[in-house]
Each structure stands twice: as C-alpha cells, then as structure tokens.
N, C-alpha and C positions, 0 to 999 in steps of 0.2 A: 626231529623228534628228541626229546631229552633222554639221556643214557641212564639206564639204572644198572648199577654195579652190582650184578649177581643175578641169577636167574631164580625162579621161584623155588626151584629144588634147593638151592643154596641157602635160602632162608632156613629151612628145616635142618639142613646139614650143619649151619654154623651153630646152630643151637646145641647140636651133639659137640661140637667142637670146643665151646666155651668153657668146659670143664678142664681142658688140658692145653688148649692153644696158647694160652698165654702165661704159662707157668713153667716153660722149660728152662733148664739151666743156662742154656746157650743163650737166651734172650733176656733173662732176669737181670735187673740193674737195681740195687737197693740204695743207690745214691740219690742225693737230694734232687727233687724235680727242677729242671730247668727253668728259668724265667720266662713266661711267655708275655709278649706285648700284647696288651688288650686294647682293641679299639672299638669303641661303642658304635653301634649301628642305627641307634635311636634317630639320629639326625638325618639319616639317607632315606629310610622308609620305615613304614610301621607294618606290624602284624595284621593280618585280616582281621576284620571285626565282624565278617559274616557269621551267623550263627552256626552255620555247617562247620567252621573251623573251630569254633568255641565248644562245639559238642563232643570233641574228643576228650574223654575223662583222663586226665593225666594220672590220677591214682589208680587208673584201670578199673575193673568192674569185679563182680563176684567170681568170674571164672579165671582172672588173671590180675592180680594185685601188683601195682608198680610203686616202688619207693624211690624217689629221687633224693639226692644230695648235690648241692652246689659247690663246686670246688672253690677255693679262695680266688677272689677277684671276679667271680661270675655274677653278673646282674640278672637276677630272675625276671625282671621287667624287660630286658633287652628283647626286642622283637625276633632276632635271630634265634635267641635262645627259646623264646616261646614257639617259633615255628619249627625248630629242631625237636623240641620235646614231644610236640604233638604229632609229628611225624613218625617218630619211632614208636611213641604209644599206639598209634594207628597200625603200623605194621605188625607190632605184636598181638594186638587185639584182632586184627583181621585173620591173622594165622591161628590163634588159639583159642579166642572166645566164640562160643556159639551165637552169641548176641550180635557178633560183627561177620557173619558168614555171607550175607546177602550183598550182591552188587549194588543194590539201591541204597543201602545204608552206608557203604563205603563210597560211593560216587558223590552222594550229597556232600560229605566231608571232604573228599579229595579235591572237588571241584572248586573250594574255597581255600584249601590248604596248600595244594601242589600245582604245578605247571600243566598236568594233564593226567589222564587215566593211566599212562604207561608208568608212572612214579610208583603208585602203590596198588592200584585196583588190579591192573593186569598181572603184575609179578606174584601177587599173592593168591590169584584166582585157583591155581590148581593144587595148593596146598590146603586151602581152608577146610575142605571136607574129610580131610584125612589126618591132620595134625592133632596130636594129643599131648598132654603133659601129665607127669605123674606127681610132681612135687605140689606141696601145698603153701610154701612159702612166696614171699613177693619177688618179682624182678627187681633187682637193685641196679640202679643206673646213676652214675656220678658223671656230672656235666663239667666239662673242661671250658676254659675260656676259648669263645669261637675267634676264628681268623675273618676279618673283614676287609675287604679290598675293593672299594669303590661300590659299584651295585652288585657285586657278587660276594659270599661269605661261605665259610665252612663250620658247621656245628659239629663238635667233637664230645665224645662220651665214652665211658668205660661201663661195659655191661656185665654184671655178674648174675648169672641165671642159674646157678647151682641149686639154690633153695627152691626155685620156681619150677625146676625140671629135675626133681627128685635127687638133689646133692645137697649135702649139707654145708651151708655157707659159713665161711670163716669171717665172723662178724667184725674181728679186730684188724682184718687186712682188707684194703682196697685193691683187690686183684680181679681183672676181668678182662673181657674181650673189647678191643678198641672199635668204635663205630662212629661213622660220619654221616652227615646229611648236608648237601650242597643246597644253596638257595641263591636266589637272585631277585633283584628288586624290579619290578614290572608296575609302572604307572604308580609308584609310590608305596607299593605293597610287596613285602617279601614273601616269597613261594618257594616250597621245595621243589628241586628240579631232579634230585637221585639221591639214593641212599647207599650206604656200603656197609655191612655189617661185620666185615672183616678185612678192612683195607692192608694190603701187603707192604706198602711203601708211603705211609702217611706223610711224612715230611723227611727233609733231607738228614735232619739231626736226630730223627726218631723220638723227638721229646714227647709227643703225644702217646705213643706206645708205652715208653718207659713209664709214663705217669701211671699207667694201669697197673703197673707192678709195684707201686711204692706202697708202704703202709701208711695208714690214715694219720 
C-alpha cells in the first residue's frame, strides 16, 4: 500500500499552520536560493491522458481559486509537474470545494491520476463534510524544479494560503509552506503515490524549504 504522509486531520491542520509555520526567525534565510539540478522526466514516462486526470481544474473552481507560478527552470509541460499540480489541486478541492465532496467524483479522477484510493480519496474523506474557508482570495502555489531519479520523482511546491483562508497575502513576497508529491512511473505513466503538505526534513541541505522563504 502506498503511504500517505499525514492523516486527514493533518490536511486541515496544515492549512491553519501555513500562516506561521514558514515565517519563524529561526528558519528564515534570505540568501539566494541554491542551485537545483533539473532532470527532465519527459523521456521516462508521460502524464496520464485519461479524461479523469485531465478533469482536475488547475485553476480551481468557484469555491476555491488556485493561482500557479512556475519557478525558474520549471517546465510546465513536464509530466511530473503536471501530475504534481493536479494532485495538489485535487487535495485542496476535495477538502474545501462542495463540488468535489463525493467519493464518486474523486474516485474517477484519482483512478487516473494516482496509484490508488489511499493517496487522495481516503485521506480527505473525513474532512470534506466539515472543512470551510473564510478567505476570498486564491490559493497561491509556486512550483519548484522536481527531483527525478529513474522511475521515481518528487514534485516540490510552496503553498501560500493566507489569502484563501482569511489572511492577507503579502503579494511581494514568496513565503509559504513547503509541500511535496511523490510520483512513480508505471507502464510508462507517471502517477502520484503520496503527498505531504508539510515535510519536516525535505532534503539534507534544506534547499526546497529555504526557497519558500525567498523574496520573488
């Protein structure tokens, strides 16, 4: 069984933490972002062309709008980036949009996008009926270069949910909570195997975390 990093309750809890978790003085680093080696994943596998996967609205919906920024060096057509973006979008829509509350709607998408129901469907099930959001702004997500190692990869992103969850976003700063989506290539198709909305030890040199602290 694929491991989901964090329980359903942690999904909602993480949203509350995003306003403070990545702004503490003991972790902040304003030095230039370290260089990240970029390895394209396009030659290894493709993103799913199943209509179910393509049905995830990257821009969100009327209940939760999502605004994406691609960091320097990120290829928006890279299949790992595509799968990672759609997985994060699905997690937040399943948790906070009334249009994505049913198992049937999520299962149709997750069957094409993920390695199994335990990746998104089951972890969000208990939070869907009770989760609410107060903000009217978009969820801001900055995509960092993915790490690719053979038939596995990790998608990295910074989540700034202050505007979406009743906090005034600092538009001139790229400050947010680090998130990741692990993917694997199966039969030539990349699929998400787990996601983590608040990794505690993302890399040995902390480069992905520190990028979430950098000014744009």
